[in-house]
N, C-alpha and C positions, 0 to 999 in steps of 0.2 A: 815301266808300269804306272798308270795315273793311279794316286789316291780313291780308295771305294769311298771316299766322303769327302765332299767339297764343306770350309769353310770358312765365311767371311761376317763380317761386320761392320756396317756403313756407320758414319759419323753421328746417324741421330741413335746408332745402341738397338737396329735389328740384323742380329745374326739371322746366317741363310747357311742351313744345311741342305746341302743338295747331293742323292743319293749319286753315285756314278762310277754304274757300271752302264752304261746305255746299249754295249751290243748284246749283255745279256736283259734287259727289261730293270735294270737295275734291280735281277735276281738276287736275295740276300746270302750268305755263306759267314761264316765265322772272323772270313778278314775285314767284312762291309760293318756286321754286326760290332767289331771289336773296333772299329773306328766310331760308328756312333756313340757306343758309349763312353766312348774317352771322348769325344766328341759336348756331351750333353754334359758331362763332369766339371771339362773346361768351362764353359757356359756357363753353368749354374752358379759357380763361385767369382764370375765375370760380373764387379758392381756394373759395370759402363753398358752388357747387355741389361736391353730394356723387355726384348722381346724374340720370340724363335718362328724362325718361314722353315718346314719341309719341301720341300722339291724335289722331281729327279731329272736327270737330264737325257737328254735323246727324245723318241716318243712316246715313252711309259710315264708315269708315275713310278709305279711298284711291281712289279710282277711274281709275288710270292717267292717263297726256297728256291737259290739254284736246284736245281733237279744233280747234277752232276755232283756238287755239294753232297746231299742227300742222298746219293747212292753211297759217296763213300762214306756218309755218316753211320749208314748203315750196317757200317763191316766194322767201325770202334767198337773197342772193349768197350762194358758197363763205365766209369770210371770218366772217359773219353766222351761216351757217346753220351752222357749227362753233364758234360760238363756242354758241348755244341746246346743243346735245348734249352743251355741255363743259360747262355747267352740271346738269344730269343727271350727266355723269357726278362730278363732283366733291361735289353735295350727299350721294351715296352714298359716299362714297370718303370722307368729313366724316366720317360720320355709322357708317360701317364700326372704322375707325379710331379715335372720340372716346376721350380718356384716361380715361372715368369708367364704371361699368356704364349701359345701357340698357333701357330697355321698351320692346313695343310692350302697344299693347292696342286689337285689332282687330275691327270689329263691320261690319257691314254688307259692301255691297264692298268689295274690295280685289285691286285689277285691274293690270296691268304693273308701274309704280314701284311702286305702294302694296307690293307683294309685294316689290320690290326692297327699301322702306324695312326689313318684317318681316328679310329676308336679313340685313339690316344691325347687326340689335340684338344685346343677349346675351339675353335673354329676350322671347317673344311670349307671349301670353296671345291666345287668343280665344274669341268666345262661340260658341255652335252654330249659330247661323243666319249667322255668315260665308262669304261668298262669294268662291272664290279660283280667277285666270285668267292665267296668264301671254298674254295678248291679244294681243299687239303683229302679230302675222304673220299676223291678221285681217285688216289692215287696209293688208299692205304694210308693214312698216315693221320693224326687228329691234330685238330689245330689250340692243344691245351694251351699252351703259352699265350696265347692271344684271346683265351677263353671267356674270362673273366670281364675282361675290357670291352668285348664284344655285344657282355648284354649289357654292360650299364651305358653302352653308346647307342642300341636300337633296342632294348628290351629284350625278356627272354624270350616270348612268340618268333620275333624277326629271327633274331639267332639262331632258335630249332629249326623253321625252314631253311635257311638259307646256308646253315652250316652241318644241315644233315643232308639235305639233295647237292649242293655241290653245285647249286646252277647261276647261271651266270645273270644280270641284270644293267640294267642302264642309270644312265643319271637320275633320271627322273624318280626310279624305282628308289634309289638310296637317298634321295630327299626325302619322300612320303614315310620310310621306312626310320628318317631321324639318323643314318651312317655320314649325308652331310649337310649344311646349312642350307646352303643357296648353289643353284645350278647357275650359271653366268658364262655367256658366250665367247669363245676362245678369246676375241679382241677386245672384249672386256672386264678378262678376269685381273689381269693385273691393277689395273685402275681401280678395281671393287675391291681389292684384296690392301689395295693404300690405302681406301677410305674407310675400311674397318679397321685397319692398324694403328692412322691416326686419331679415329675415336678412342683408343686402348692405352693410344699417349696424354689420353688426358687423364686417364685412373693412374694413381698410389703406387708406385711399384712396392712395396712393402705394404697395402692394402690388395692388394691382388695375390701378394705369396699365400698370404692369411686366410684371405676368400678362396682360395684354391686348396688352402690343408686342409683347413676346417669342412668344406662342403664333401670331401673324399674320407678324412676321420672320422669326421658325426657322423656318416653313410654307410662306414665300415667297407668301404671299397679303397684300401691304401692295403695291401699283400704284406701279409708279412713275410720271416724268411721261409718259412717252415711251409708258408704256401706257396712261394715260389717253387720252393726245391721239389713240391707235390705234381706241381704241373709239369716242371722241368722233366721227370720222372716219367709221370705219363705221354711224355712226350716220344722219349727215346724208345724206352718200352716196345708204341707202334709203331716208330718207324722200324727198330730191330727185327720187328715181327716178324711171320711168313707173308699176309698180308699186305705188307710196308712195302718187301722186298717184289713181289709178286706186281701188285698197283706200279712201282717205278717202271718196271719190266716193258709193261702192257702200256704205260705213258708214250714208253722211247720205242717200243714196235710200233707205235701206231694201232692199237689193237684193243681188241674189249678185255678186260681182265678176266679171272677165271670163277670172280666171284656174279657177273654178267649174267640173267638167265630169263 
């Protein structure tokens, strides 16, 4: 079985974490989240690593949660269900507070937790064909593990709209609302990413780390253990609810959920 996250570091110290479940649009489950958390911890402590790029293998960047896993997680007991939600919360927190510059190159689908990843990096580039959506509510669950990061990136006004309606939107709209920084044609995206990384390499590593930590800390954007636990608790409770189970069933059966009228 292929590793769910592929890690590499080039001679310049640019690390790449490739989400590697292309058959499922790189949808996340506990295995992928665990691999991402372990990778972030490893790269964080490696002095040779100067920056981190997040990519998605195959046709899509990241299509949110694996619905088969969500259905399974809905049957977990309280402790295991909490741990599952805590994995998502922890992965996002570690990426958001990663002390080195972080980049995302977005193509294809970027839904749910994929948008969370984009909100947590320092620079996000999308191709014009990318499609975005905060779609959790459509299947009866709540995006609480990524909620604070969405508000930080897009502001409360845009987050309220898209996290509540579940609408899909294109790369131009993602740029307008601040979810991504640039939209670049697919055949030029790699070169543009390389340009931005090259500019970042002129910045001193420790100065970057202090700057990021100060920006987040001074503005109350670092999550405490208590806050993370609350977000994870809200997540698993909604997932285990009757709505959560109905939403997943409706999606799988390709029908309207019971609450639609």
